[in-house]
C-alpha positions, 0 to 999 in steps of 0.5 A, a space after each residue: 569831425 562828425 558828431 550828433 551835435 547840430 552845427 547851429 547849436 554848437 555855434 550858439 554854445 561857442 557864442 556864449 561860452 569860452 572853451 573853458 566854460 564849455 568844459 565846466 558846463 559839461 562836467 556840471 551836467 555829467 555830475 548832476 546826471 550821475 547824481 540823478 541816476 544814483 538817486 533813481 537806483 536807490 529810490 531816494 525820495 526828496 525829504 520835502 513833504 508832498 503837500 509842500 511840493 509845487 
């Protein structure tokens, strides 16, 4: 099927991860993306003081 994922990148993904690992990796990315969007929406700031930040 036609997707926006380039064939060479998809083949690289398949070379390194099983189908189950691809699903798990996708779900981790979805979760982190969701958390980030919620944090931005609430204007949450990480509790580390600015002078300690990298």
